[in-house]
LUMTOR-547223 format. One record per residue (C-alpha): x, y, z. Coordinates in steps of 0.02 Angstrom, whole numbers, plus 50000, padded with zeros to 5 digits. Example, Ala and Ser with C-alpha at 12.3 -4.5 7.8 and 13.67 -1.06 7.14 Angstrom:
<nodes>
506154977550390/506844994750357/
</nodes>
This chain:
<nodes>
474905139852335/474005139952168/472925124952215/472325131752383/470625136552312/470315118752258/471045108552400/469845113852536/468545103252444/469585087252449/468975080052617/467165081952566/467525073552399/468375058852482/466955055952606/465465058452493/464925045252369/464035057252254/464425057052068/466165063052020/466105078451909/467505087451818/467965099051963/468135084652085/469125074351959/470405088251936/470535091052123/470965072652147/472225073252006/473055089252067/473165083052246/474835074852205/475625092252197/475105096952374/476475096452507/478335098552500/479475109452604/479525127952571/481245135752553/481885145452702/481865164152670/483575169752729/483915188152752/485705193252712/486395209952769/487745216452656/489175224452755/489735242352758/491545236352755/492045225052611/493765220352671/494805220952830/496715220452825/497925220052970/499755221452928/501295221753038/503125225353003/504665225053113/506345233553102/507835222253137/506665210653232/506535223753368/504835221853452/504925239653516/504965245653336/503495234953276/502315243753156/500455239553139/499295244752999/497385242352995/496595245252825/494715245452795/493925245252622/492185252852638/490685248652532/489395261352471/487505262552482/487395260152293/488475244352299/487465236852442/485845240652349/486505232252190/487115217152290/485415215152373/484515216552205/485645203152129/485405191852281/483505193852275/483495189252090/484545173652124/483445168852273/481835171252175/482375161152025/480855152951944/480535134751983/480645129151801/480605110651841/479105112651954/478215122951822/478575109651691/477895095951806/476335106351840/476015109651655/476275091451606/475115085651745/473755097551688/473895090951511/473795072851570/472265076651676/471375085051531/471825070651415/471235057751542/469595066951573/469345067851385/469725049151370/468465044851506/467145055151416/467505046951248/467515029551323/465825032951403/465105039351239/465815024651142/465125012451271/463385019451246/463535017051057/464234999451080/462744995151191/461565000451051/462594990750925/462494975251035/460594976351035/460574978450845/461654962950824/460454953350936/458984959450831/459894954050673/460224936950751/458384935050791/457864940350616/459094928450533/458434913950637/456684917950577/457254919150395/458414903950397/457174892150314/456614903750176/457174902749996/457864920349990/458994918650143/460864918550111/461824907850239/463364918750216/462464931950316/462604920950470/464474919650443/464634938450427/463544940850579/464674929650682/466224939350631/465344955550675/464894948550846/466684943350874/467294960750826/465994968050942/466624957451088/468424962551055/467964981051046/466934979751205/468344971151299/469614984051242/468474998251296/468174990051466/470044987851497/470415006051453/468985011851564/469575001251711/471355007551692/470835025851706/469585022451845/470885013151947/472195026551911/471135039651999/470285028352127/468545030252052/467995012252071/466125010252098/465875028852075/464695036651949/465545049551839/464575064951786/464975071951613/463495083751604/464595099251599/465775092751465/466135105551330/465135104551168/465925107450999/464795122350974/465425130651135/467195126051087/466945134050917/466335150150998/467845150751114/469095146850976/468335159550858/468405173450987/470185169751046/471385157950960/470755158750782/470805177650783/472695176950800/472835181150985/473985166451011/474705171351182/476495169651117/477045187551147/477675185351325/479405178851363/479655162851458/480155163751640/481915157251612/482355170651483/481655184551591/482625178051741/484255177851641/483925195551579/483635201951755/485215193451818/486245201851683/485485218751723/485835216551909/487635211251875/487905226451765/487205237851899/488395230252026/489895232451911/489435250651879/489205253752066/490905246552105/491695256751966/491015272852039/491665269552214/492855283852255/493585279052425/494715264052409/495215261952591/495345270052762/496955266652856/497605267753034/499485265653060/500315263453229/502195264753243/503165262153410/504305264653502/503045256753625/504095262753773/503655280953789/501845286153776/502335303553719/503295296353573/501945284253514/501575287453331/499805285653259/499375290753081/497785290552979/497715287652792/496365288452660/496495280652487/495495286052333/495275276752170/494975283751998/494465267751915/495145264951741/495335246151755/495335236851590/494675221251677/493135230451741/492795237951571/493005220751493/491795213251619/490475226351576/490715223251391/490515204551418/488885207351511/488245218951374/488685206251240/487785192651338/486275203951353/486235207251166/486415188751127/485015184751249/483905197651164/484255189950993/483945172351056/482335177851141/481725186050980/482125170150881/481255159051008/479715170051012/479635170050822/479765151050819/478405149650951/477255161150856/477515151250695/477205134850786/475635141350868/475035148250701/475195130750627/474255123050773/472895136450760/472725132950574/472535114350609/471235118250741/470255128650617/470345115050484/469815101550609/468365112350665/467765115250488/467975096850445/466965091750597/465495103150557/465515097750375/465495079550430/464025083350546/463105091650403/463355076850285/462885064650423/461275074250458/460815074650273/461155056150256/460115051950410/458655062250345/458705053350177/458835036250259/457385040250376/456335045150225/456785028650145/456405018750302/454695026950311/454245019250142/454715001550195/453454989050258/453904983250434/453144966050401/454384960350270/456044952350321/457014961650188/456284978150246/456764974250426/458544970450372/458624987050281/458014995850437/459384987150537/460654992350406/460085010350422/460245009950611/461965001850602/462535014850477/461935028550593/462905020950738/464455019350631/464325037650583/464135042250766/465745032850804/466645042350667/465935058550735/466625054350907/468345050650833/468355067450745/467795076250904/469175067851003/470485072950874/469825090850878/469885091851068/471635084351075/472255097350951/471405110651058/472265104251217/473935103351128/473775121451077/473365126751255/474865117151321/476085123751190/475515141751216/475675139151406/473915145851426/473475129551514/474885132551640/474195148351718/474315149151907/472415150451920/471775133251871/470505132251730/469595116951666/469655119351478/468475104751446/467045112551543/
</nodes>
């Protein structure tokens, strides 16, 4: 079982009330795949004799002249080997539906862990914004009686507070939904090992963005179909090369005198030149060629699709770092400006609040860009099936 390495930790996770980290979160999410009945492994023995025939004939309905014929059609070692190979391939058909469920679940878990992280980061910024709004409220109340004060600022402040309450409520609802979905109520969640954009950039640059897009391997279904065709062709060839058609024992009366009992042995050979068998082999070869062409087309389409996703990842990564650069330059300039302002003047204090609010707004935009970048990264991993490897990997660590 691919999850066996993780599931031995589950009882300890359920009992302990320590903070939930990424590993424990994924264990809880993947626990829904544990269980289920395993298919029974049946062993089939392919017979040495393919067909038994017993025939009887009578002459003038005289029982004493009854004739009996036993005909056996033997198999060969090569036929039995080909039959077993075909049976094994059929029995070991890949669980495509199970693999699809597993891959989709992994993607949902990564997306949900990303969402929890982003909600937590946004909540921290909203908390700071709430304090800035309160500071602005206090400052406006102090300035309300002065000549320079514009009453429209109070109206704008109220609308900003209303927007703040709506955003906070939306964030709380989304957080509660995900927490309840995974049973994490009243549990602290630890995001300390969450991937940074710098680490992500290093990983992308050394793998995906160098063109190693993991699209060279065939999917399980295509490989299974190819193996089935090969096994069927081997069976057809083995049957075509079978030389002995049958072995026959014939018993002919008169059933009254032991000395006159007649017993004969016959052996039949076949020199196969059947048009149907040749046609069957040609059909299998045509199917194989068509499968090869379809596989090549599908792989080409996958490579092109992954190339587009990789290009988008690269553009998103460059856009993020450029945004971070501009944001840093802007903050440095605004901090220089704030250092020249007198903290005792109301107008100066408002400018300082504006600078802080601008910084928080830029942080929110930075988080949005980071989320878009990570979602594009997860989409690439899912489409390339790298996320669906049997050995589980947390790609947000």
